[in-house]
DOZARO-288956 format. One record per residue: residue in three letters; x, y, z of N, C-alpha, C in turn. Coordinates in nm, 2 decimals. Layout:
<nodes>
> ALA	X	Y	Z	X	Y	Z	X	Y	Z
...
</nodes>
This chain:
<nodes>
> MET	-7.56	4.43	-1.68	-7.61	4.31	-1.60	-7.70	4.35	-1.49
> LEU	-7.81	4.29	-1.48	-7.90	4.32	-1.37	-7.90	4.20	-1.28
> PHE	-7.89	4.22	-1.15	-7.90	4.12	-1.05	-8.02	4.15	-0.96
> ALA	-8.06	4.05	-0.88	-8.16	4.08	-0.78	-8.11	4.17	-0.67
> GLY	-8.15	4.30	-0.67	-8.11	4.39	-0.57	-7.98	4.46	-0.60
> SER	-7.93	4.45	-0.73	-7.80	4.51	-0.76	-7.78	4.52	-0.91
> ILE	-7.67	4.56	-0.95	-7.63	4.57	-1.10	-7.49	4.52	-1.11
> GLY	-7.45	4.50	-1.23	-7.31	4.46	-1.26	-7.21	4.57	-1.23
> ARG	-7.09	4.53	-1.21	-6.98	4.63	-1.19	-6.95	4.70	-1.31
> THR	-6.91	4.83	-1.29	-6.87	4.91	-1.41	-6.73	4.97	-1.39
> ASP	-6.66	4.92	-1.29	-6.52	4.97	-1.26	-6.42	4.90	-1.34
> PHE	-6.45	4.81	-1.43	-6.36	4.74	-1.51	-6.33	4.82	-1.63
> PRO	-6.22	4.80	-1.71	-6.19	4.87	-1.83	-6.31	4.87	-1.92
> ARG	-6.34	4.99	-1.98	-6.45	5.01	-2.07	-6.58	5.00	-2.00
> GLY	-6.59	4.99	-1.87	-6.72	4.99	-1.80	-6.77	5.13	-1.80
> ASN	-6.90	5.14	-1.80	-6.97	5.27	-1.80	-7.10	5.26	-1.73
> HIS	-7.10	5.33	-1.61	-7.22	5.32	-1.53	-7.35	5.37	-1.60
> GLY	-7.33	5.49	-1.66	-7.45	5.55	-1.73	-7.50	5.46	-1.84
> ASP	-7.41	5.40	-1.92	-7.46	5.31	-2.02	-7.53	5.19	-1.97
> LEU	-7.48	5.13	-1.85	-7.55	5.02	-1.79	-7.69	5.05	-1.75
> ILE	-7.70	5.16	-1.68	-7.83	5.21	-1.63	-7.93	5.23	-1.75
> ARG	-7.88	5.30	-1.85	-7.96	5.33	-1.97	-8.00	5.20	-2.04
> SER	-7.91	5.10	-2.05	-7.95	4.97	-2.11	-8.05	4.90	-2.04
> ILE	-8.04	4.90	-1.90	-8.14	4.83	-1.82	-8.28	4.90	-1.84
> THR	-8.28	5.03	-1.83	-8.41	5.10	-1.84	-8.47	5.11	-1.98
> THR	-8.39	5.11	-2.08	-8.45	5.12	-2.22	-8.46	4.99	-2.29
> LYS	-8.39	4.89	-2.25	-8.40	4.76	-2.31	-8.47	4.65	-2.23
> LEU	-8.45	4.65	-2.10	-8.52	4.55	-2.02	-8.66	4.59	-1.97
> TRP	-8.67	4.71	-1.91	-8.80	4.76	-1.85	-8.91	4.75	-1.95
> PRO	-8.89	4.79	-2.08	-9.00	4.78	-2.18	-9.05	4.64	-2.20
> LEU	-8.98	4.53	-2.16	-9.03	4.40	-2.18	-9.14	4.37	-2.09
> GLY	-9.16	4.45	-1.98	-9.28	4.43	-1.89	-9.24	4.39	-1.75
> ASP	-9.32	4.44	-1.66	-9.30	4.41	-1.52	-9.31	4.27	-1.48
> HIS	-9.38	4.19	-1.55	-9.41	4.05	-1.52	-9.29	3.96	-1.55
> VAL	-9.19	4.01	-1.62	-9.08	3.93	-1.67	-8.99	3.89	-1.55
> GLN	-8.97	3.76	-1.54	-8.88	3.70	-1.44	-8.74	3.67	-1.51
> PHE	-8.63	3.68	-1.44	-8.50	3.66	-1.50	-8.41	3.58	-1.40
> VAL	-8.32	3.51	-1.46	-8.22	3.44	-1.38	-8.09	3.50	-1.40
> PRO	-8.04	3.58	-1.30	-7.91	3.65	-1.32	-7.79	3.55	-1.31
> GLY	-7.68	3.60	-1.35	-7.56	3.52	-1.34	-7.52	3.48	-1.20
> HIS	-7.56	3.56	-1.10	-7.54	3.54	-0.96	-7.66	3.56	-0.88
> GLY	-7.69	3.49	-0.78	-7.80	3.51	-0.69	-7.93	3.45	-0.74
> PRO	-8.04	3.49	-0.67	-8.17	3.42	-0.69	-8.24	3.48	-0.81
> MET	-8.34	3.40	-0.86	-8.43	3.45	-0.97	-8.50	3.58	-0.92
> ALA	-8.53	3.66	-1.01	-8.60	3.79	-0.97	-8.70	3.83	-1.08
> CYS	-8.77	3.94	-1.05	-8.87	3.99	-1.14	-8.85	4.14	-1.16
> PHE	-8.87	4.18	-1.29	-8.85	4.32	-1.32	-8.93	4.41	-1.22
> SER	-9.05	4.38	-1.19	-9.14	4.46	-1.11	-9.07	4.48	-0.97
> ASP	-9.01	4.37	-0.92	-8.94	4.39	-0.79	-8.82	4.48	-0.80
> GLU	-8.75	4.47	-0.90	-8.63	4.55	-0.92	-8.67	4.70	-0.94
> ARG	-8.78	4.72	-1.02	-8.82	4.86	-1.04	-8.87	4.92	-0.91
> ARG	-8.91	4.84	-0.81	-8.96	4.89	-0.69	-8.85	4.91	-0.58
> SER	-8.75	4.81	-0.58	-8.66	4.82	-0.47	-8.51	4.81	-0.50
> ASN	-8.47	4.79	-0.62	-8.33	4.79	-0.65	-8.26	4.93	-0.63
> PRO	-8.16	4.94	-0.54	-8.11	5.07	-0.51	-8.03	5.14	-0.62
> PHE	-8.02	5.07	-0.73	-7.95	5.13	-0.85	-8.04	5.17	-0.96
> VAL	-8.15	5.10	-0.98	-8.24	5.12	-1.10	-8.39	5.12	-1.06
> ALA	-8.42	5.13	-0.93	-8.56	5.15	-0.90	-8.62	5.28	-0.95
> ASP	-8.74	5.28	-0.99	-8.80	5.40	-1.05	-8.78	5.52	-0.96
> SER	-8.80	5.50	-0.83	-8.79	5.61	-0.74	-8.65	5.67	-0.73
> VAL	-8.55	5.58	-0.74	-8.41	5.62	-0.74	-8.37	5.70	-0.87
> LEU	-8.42	5.65	-0.98	-8.39	5.72	-1.11	-8.47	5.85	-1.12
> ALA	-8.59	5.86	-1.06	-8.66	5.98	-1.06	-8.58	6.09	-0.98
> ARG	-8.53	6.05	-0.87	-8.45	6.15	-0.79	-8.32	6.19	-0.86
> ALA	-8.26	6.10	-0.93	-8.14	6.13	-1.00	-8.16	6.23	-1.12
> SER	-8.28	6.23	-1.17	-8.30	6.32	-1.29	-8.35	6.46	-1.24
> LEU	-8.36	6.48	-1.12	-8.40	6.61	-1.07	-8.29	6.71	-1.07
</nodes>
């Protein structure tokens, strides 16, 4: 689950943080930066904004994590 400025919780049974991040980056990002979405909670958002500033899945955050 992707939210504006956040991601869904992975601390529930069968939750997996790595799988969630991988799903967002491999299934959602390829749809294009122009895509807007309405998350289950919070305001409408755009993939380009999330790729720039989301503290969990921003491109800069993921680049640092892969070092």
